[in-house]
matplotlib code that plots the C-alpha trace (Angstrom):
import matplotlib.pyplot as plt

x = [173.8, 175.7, 174.1, 172.5, 173.9, 171.5, 172.2, 169.7, 170.2, 168.3, 165.7, 164.7, 162.4, 162.1, 160.7, 158.8, 156.5, 156.4, 160.2, 159.2, 156.7, 158.7, 161.5, 159.1, 157.6, 160.9, 162.3, 159.4, 159.7, 163.3, 162.9, 159.9, 162.4, 165.7, 164.8, 167.4, 170.2, 169.1, 171.5, 170.2, 172.8, 170.4, 172.4, 170.5, 170.3, 168.7, 171.1, 170.3, 166.4, 166.4, 168.0, 165.9, 162.7, 163.9, 164.2, 160.4, 160.1, 160.8, 160.6, 163.4, 165.9, 168.9, 168.2, 169.2, 172.0, 172.5, 175.2, 175.4, 174.8, 173.8, 174.4, 177.4, 179.2, 178.3, 179.5, 182.6, 184.1, 182.1, 182.6, 186.3, 187.1, 185.1, 187.0, 190.4, 189.2, 188.1, 191.7, 193.6, 191.8, 193.6, 196.8, 196.0, 197.3, 195.5, 192.1, 192.4, 192.8, 190.0, 187.5, 188.1, 185.4, 182.0, 180.2, 183.2, 183.2, 179.7, 179.3, 182.3, 180.9, 177.1, 175.4, 172.9, 172.4, 168.5, 168.4, 164.9, 165.1, 161.0, 161.9, 165.6, 167.3, 164.2, 164.8, 162.7, 164.4, 167.6, 171.3, 171.6, 168.9, 170.1, 173.8, 172.6, 170.9, 173.9, 176.0, 173.8, 174.4, 178.1, 179.2, 178.7, 179.2, 182.9, 183.1, 182.1, 178.5, 175.8, 172.7, 169.1, 166.7, 163.5, 160.3, 160.4, 159.8, 163.0, 163.2, 162.7, 166.5, 166.3, 168.5, 172.4, 173.9, 170.9, 171.0, 174.9, 174.5, 171.5, 173.8, 176.7, 174.9, 171.8, 172.9, 175.2, 172.5, 171.8, 167.8, 165.6, 161.9, 160.3, 157.1, 155.2, 155.1, 156.0, 159.5, 159.9, 159.8, 162.1, 164.4, 164.3, 165.0, 168.4, 169.0, 168.2, 166.0, 167.7, 167.6, 164.2, 161.3, 157.9, 156.7, 154.2, 155.2, 156.8, 154.6, 151.3, 153.0, 153.5, 151.3, 149.0, 149.8, 149.4, 150.3, 149.2, 145.7, 145.5, 146.6, 144.4, 141.3, 142.1, 142.7, 139.4, 137.3, 135.7, 133.4, 134.8, 135.2, 131.9, 130.6, 131.9, 135.6, 137.6, 141.3, 143.4, 147.3, 149.4, 152.8, 155.6, 157.1, 153.9, 153.7, 157.5, 156.8, 153.5, 154.9, 157.4, 154.4, 153.0, 150.4, 149.2, 148.8, 148.2, 145.3, 143.6, 144.1, 142.7, 139.7, 138.8, 138.9, 136.5, 134.2, 134.0, 133.2, 130.5, 129.2, 128.8, 132.0, 134.6, 138.2, 141.3, 144.4, 147.6, 151.1, 152.7, 155.8, 157.0, 159.8, 159.2, 162.7, 162.9, 161.0, 162.3, 160.3, 162.4, 161.0, 158.6, 154.9, 154.4, 155.1, 152.6, 149.9, 150.3, 149.8, 146.6, 145.2, 145.7, 144.2, 141.0, 137.8, 136.0, 138.1, 135.4, 135.2, 138.6, 141.4, 145.1, 147.4, 150.9, 153.4, 155.3, 153.4, 154.2, 153.3, 151.1, 148.9, 148.9, 147.3, 145.1, 143.6, 143.2, 141.1, 138.8, 138.0, 135.6, 138.0, 141.2, 142.7, 146.3, 149.5, 152.0, 152.3, 152.5, 149.4, 148.1, 149.5, 147.8, 144.4, 144.6, 145.8, 142.4, 140.5, 139.8, 138.8, 141.6, 142.3, 145.9, 147.8, 151.1, 154.3, 155.6, 154.8, 155.0, 151.4, 149.6, 151.5, 150.3, 146.9, 147.0, 147.2, 144.3, 142.5, 142.2, 144.4, 142.1, 142.2, 145.3, 145.8, 149.2, 150.3, 150.7, 147.2, 145.8, 143.6, 140.1, 137.9, 140.2, 139.8, 136.4, 135.4, 137.7, 136.5, 133.1, 133.6, 135.5, 132.4, 130.0, 132.1, 132.9, 131.5, 133.0, 136.2, 136.0, 135.1, 137.9, 140.3, 138.8, 139.3, 142.9, 144.4, 144.8, 147.3, 148.9, 149.9, 151.0, 153.3, 154.5, 155.2, 157.7, 159.9, 161.4, 160.7, 163.1, 165.7, 166.0, 166.8, 169.4, 170.7, 170.6, 172.6, 175.1, 174.8, 179.1, 180.3, 181.5, 183.9, 187.3, 188.3, 189.3, 188.0, 191.2]
y = [37.8, 40.6, 43.2, 46.3, 49.2, 52.3, 55.6, 57.6, 61.6, 64.3, 62.5, 61.3, 59.4, 61.8, 65.3, 66.0, 63.1, 64.2, 63.4, 59.9, 59.0, 59.5, 57.5, 54.7, 54.6, 54.2, 51.5, 49.6, 49.5, 48.9, 46.2, 44.7, 45.0, 43.6, 41.4, 40.4, 41.7, 45.5, 47.2, 51.0, 53.6, 56.7, 59.8, 61.6, 65.1, 63.4, 59.8, 59.2, 59.7, 58.0, 54.7, 54.7, 54.9, 52.2, 49.7, 50.2, 48.8, 45.0, 44.8, 47.8, 46.0, 44.8, 46.6, 50.4, 51.6, 55.5, 57.9, 61.1, 64.0, 66.8, 70.0, 71.6, 68.3, 68.1, 71.7, 71.3, 68.1, 65.7, 68.2, 69.2, 65.5, 64.6, 67.3, 65.7, 61.9, 63.4, 64.4, 61.6, 58.8, 57.2, 57.0, 53.9, 54.8, 58.1, 56.3, 53.9, 56.7, 58.8, 55.6, 55.4, 58.0, 56.4, 58.6, 58.7, 54.8, 54.4, 56.6, 55.2, 51.9, 52.4, 51.5, 54.9, 57.7, 58.8, 62.4, 62.8, 66.4, 67.3, 70.6, 71.9, 75.1, 77.4, 81.1, 81.8, 79.1, 81.3, 81.0, 78.2, 75.9, 76.0, 75.5, 72.2, 71.1, 72.0, 69.7, 66.7, 66.3, 67.3, 65.3, 61.7, 63.1, 63.8, 60.5, 58.9, 58.2, 58.3, 60.4, 60.6, 62.7, 61.6, 63.8, 67.1, 70.8, 72.5, 76.4, 79.0, 80.0, 83.6, 84.5, 84.1, 82.1, 79.6, 79.4, 78.7, 76.2, 74.5, 74.7, 72.9, 70.0, 69.4, 68.4, 65.9, 63.3, 60.5, 61.2, 63.9, 63.4, 66.5, 66.7, 68.6, 70.9, 74.0, 72.3, 70.7, 74.4, 76.1, 73.2, 73.8, 77.5, 76.8, 74.4, 71.0, 68.8, 65.9, 64.1, 65.2, 62.9, 64.2, 61.9, 62.4, 62.5, 59.6, 59.3, 58.7, 55.0, 54.8, 51.5, 51.3, 48.3, 46.7, 47.6, 51.5, 50.4, 48.6, 51.7, 54.2, 51.8, 51.9, 55.2, 56.2, 53.8, 56.6, 57.4, 61.2, 60.3, 59.2, 62.8, 65.4, 66.2, 68.8, 68.0, 71.0, 70.5, 73.5, 74.5, 76.1, 77.0, 79.1, 80.5, 82.2, 83.3, 84.7, 86.8, 88.4, 89.5, 90.7, 88.3, 86.6, 83.0, 81.4, 83.6, 83.3, 79.4, 79.5, 81.7, 79.4, 76.2, 78.1, 79.0, 75.6, 73.9, 76.4, 75.3, 71.9, 70.5, 68.5, 69.1, 67.1, 69.0, 67.4, 67.7, 66.8, 67.5, 66.5, 66.1, 65.5, 65.5, 69.4, 72.6, 74.5, 74.7, 73.2, 70.4, 70.7, 71.5, 70.7, 74.3, 75.9, 73.0, 73.3, 77.1, 76.7, 74.0, 76.0, 79.0, 77.7, 78.7, 75.2, 72.1, 69.5, 69.3, 69.0, 66.2, 66.7, 64.3, 66.3, 63.5, 62.3, 59.9, 57.6, 59.1, 56.3, 56.7, 60.4, 59.9, 57.1, 59.5, 62.2, 59.1, 59.8, 63.5, 64.8, 67.7, 68.9, 72.4, 72.0, 74.3, 71.3, 69.6, 66.1, 66.6, 67.4, 64.4, 62.0, 63.7, 63.4, 60.0, 58.9, 61.2, 63.9, 67.3, 69.7, 73.5, 74.4, 77.4, 77.4, 79.3, 77.9, 76.5, 72.9, 72.8, 74.4, 71.9, 69.0, 70.3, 71.1, 67.2, 66.6, 70.2, 71.5, 74.3, 76.7, 75.2, 76.9, 79.9, 81.6, 82.7, 86.0, 86.5, 84.9, 86.3, 85.3, 86.1, 84.5, 81.6, 81.2, 82.2, 79.6, 76.8, 77.6, 77.2, 73.7, 72.5, 73.8, 71.7, 68.6, 66.5, 67.8, 67.7, 64.2, 63.0, 64.9, 63.5, 60.0, 60.4, 61.3, 59.4, 56.2, 57.6, 60.1, 56.9, 55.3, 58.2, 57.9, 54.6, 55.8, 57.3, 53.8, 52.2, 55.1, 54.8, 51.0, 51.2, 53.4, 51.1, 48.1, 50.4, 51.9, 49.2, 48.2, 50.9, 53.8, 56.1, 57.5, 56.9, 53.1, 51.1, 50.6]
z = [97.5, 98.0, 101.0, 100.0, 102.2, 102.0, 104.0, 104.7, 105.6, 106.6, 108.0, 111.8, 113.6, 116.4, 116.1, 113.0, 112.4, 108.7, 108.2, 110.4, 107.9, 105.0, 106.7, 107.5, 104.1, 102.3, 105.1, 104.3, 100.8, 100.6, 102.8, 100.8, 97.6, 99.2, 102.1, 104.6, 101.9, 103.1, 105.6, 107.0, 108.4, 109.2, 109.8, 112.7, 114.2, 117.3, 117.5, 120.9, 120.6, 117.4, 118.7, 121.9, 119.1, 116.9, 120.0, 120.3, 116.5, 116.5, 112.7, 112.4, 115.1, 113.3, 110.0, 111.4, 112.7, 113.8, 113.1, 114.8, 112.2, 114.0, 112.2, 113.7, 113.5, 110.0, 109.0, 111.1, 111.4, 108.8, 105.7, 106.1, 106.7, 103.5, 101.6, 102.7, 102.4, 98.5, 97.8, 99.8, 99.7, 97.3, 99.3, 101.3, 104.7, 104.7, 103.3, 105.9, 108.5, 107.4, 107.3, 111.2, 111.0, 111.1, 108.8, 106.0, 106.7, 105.9, 102.7, 101.1, 101.6, 100.8, 97.7, 97.7, 99.9, 100.2, 101.0, 102.8, 103.5, 103.4, 101.7, 100.9, 99.1, 99.8, 99.5, 102.7, 104.8, 105.2, 105.1, 107.9, 106.7, 102.9, 104.1, 106.0, 102.9, 100.8, 103.6, 103.8, 100.2, 99.8, 102.5, 100.8, 97.4, 98.3, 99.9, 96.4, 97.5, 94.8, 96.1, 95.3, 96.6, 98.1, 97.1, 98.3, 97.7, 96.4, 95.3, 94.8, 93.9, 93.9, 96.2, 95.1, 97.8, 98.0, 93.8, 94.1, 96.6, 95.0, 91.5, 93.3, 94.2, 92.2, 88.8, 90.3, 91.9, 90.2, 90.8, 92.2, 92.8, 92.8, 94.6, 92.3, 89.1, 91.0, 92.3, 88.8, 87.3, 89.9, 89.1, 85.6, 86.1, 87.3, 84.3, 86.5, 84.2, 83.3, 86.7, 87.8, 87.9, 89.6, 92.3, 95.0, 98.7, 100.2, 103.3, 101.0, 100.8, 104.9, 105.7, 108.7, 110.8, 114.3, 116.9, 115.7, 114.8, 118.3, 120.2, 118.5, 118.9, 122.7, 122.7, 121.1, 123.1, 125.2, 122.3, 122.0, 118.5, 117.9, 117.5, 114.8, 115.5, 113.6, 113.8, 114.3, 113.7, 115.5, 114.2, 116.1, 112.3, 111.3, 115.0, 114.5, 110.9, 112.2, 114.9, 112.6, 111.0, 114.4, 113.5, 116.9, 115.5, 119.1, 120.0, 116.4, 116.9, 120.2, 119.5, 116.5, 118.6, 121.0, 118.1, 117.1, 120.3, 120.9, 117.3, 118.8, 117.4, 118.8, 118.6, 118.6, 118.6, 117.0, 117.3, 114.6, 115.3, 119.0, 121.1, 124.9, 125.8, 124.8, 125.5, 122.3, 119.3, 117.1, 115.4, 118.1, 118.3, 121.8, 123.4, 121.0, 121.4, 125.2, 125.1, 123.0, 125.1, 128.2, 126.7, 126.0, 127.8, 127.8, 127.4, 127.9, 124.2, 123.3, 123.2, 123.1, 123.7, 125.2, 124.1, 120.9, 118.9, 116.1, 112.7, 111.8, 115.2, 114.4, 110.9, 112.3, 114.7, 111.8, 110.1, 112.8, 112.1, 110.0, 108.7, 109.6, 109.8, 109.4, 110.0, 109.4, 105.6, 106.8, 108.8, 105.5, 104.0, 106.6, 106.1, 102.0, 102.3, 104.7, 102.9, 105.3, 103.8, 105.0, 105.1, 104.8, 107.0, 105.2, 104.5, 100.8, 97.7, 98.8, 100.2, 97.0, 94.8, 96.7, 96.9, 93.3, 92.5, 93.9, 92.4, 96.1, 95.6, 96.7, 100.2, 101.2, 103.4, 103.4, 106.9, 105.8, 105.5, 108.6, 110.6, 112.6, 110.1, 107.3, 109.2, 110.0, 106.3, 104.4, 107.4, 106.6, 102.9, 103.4, 105.6, 102.9, 100.0, 101.8, 99.9, 97.0, 98.7, 99.8, 96.2, 94.4, 97.2, 96.1, 92.6, 92.7, 95.5, 93.4, 91.0, 93.7, 96.0, 92.6, 92.1, 95.5, 95.3, 92.3, 94.9, 95.7, 92.9, 90.8, 93.6, 93.8, 89.7, 90.4, 93.4, 91.1, 87.9, 90.4, 93.1, 92.3, 93.8, 91.1, 93.3, 92.5, 96.0, 96.7, 99.6, 102.0]

ax = plt.figure().add_subplot(projection="3d")
ax.plot(x, y, z, "-o")
ax.set_aspect("equal")
plt.show()
């Protein structure tokens, strides 16, 4: 039977472990569907580190190849080449020449491109990130590849440049999986509806498996998690946004953790985005977590693992917590999947639209309103209503996991429907 070639863009195993969770879940489900026929090409912003991580995943070896897709390279090399390929690719000698480029060749040969950006074309993300979202979609389209968007938050589109970039590519996608009703409404506002389907976040269907279960069991063997443990997921993104409003995020979180310990709680500090090879905050919560941990008055009832951990291990650790206070979106997803009450400190509609699926939208605090008093007040409310929150999570989780599985189910329909390459550019 023919090989099924899938390219995945805007995702990475390294750095943001939410992206890694979506990546792991999508590949696992694709492999269940296509077995040995499947081949994956990962367009990675961290190619060296991703290759190293893949070597630690025995089930992924031989399945995934990695191509360097760093943002500057995408914009200044791959986009111009893709534009030229679109115009001249039909000319056999030129088509062959362009296909010496690894990315052009991979896109021209693949059956489907899955865009796994967790959030894209959002006004508040600014010009650079929205141009990046555009290029991630435009390059494969110019190569003649069909593109589907994995479940993600999109919009709003009030900014005219962002609106233009979105309207140039989103209507041309085979499928857009909208993560919630707010995203769906944002897309309808710019006339994108026909190719849109509602699907819960893909990370809800990331499986638990060995050796991660064994690793976490060993990590928790000292009895620390036998007590009442509160998880605290810190975020470099929220810290940066708070600083722009003169809100001292790190001080507030330090005082909050100190207060929890004084009340008899134990605390697990979680870096849900981590890059051990970098001290920069981009896709890296380790610097923020390290500063908060260092500033704590008493660390005896606090655990912090200052390293890059697989998304499966982070989620299994979260499962051992009584509640989670999260500033990272996929830390929230992990908690909900493990039926752990969660309080969000967030910055976009992407948090609220997922919590609304559980009827828990009230447990989201916008970073612009963050203060020590506000955080303590909201956590007290979460604690008082924890039984009700757990019940709502339990009631809604089965249908949300089914909705999450819809991502790959719908994408596989598109792969099967358009698997025979429909492209204006011949395979030279």
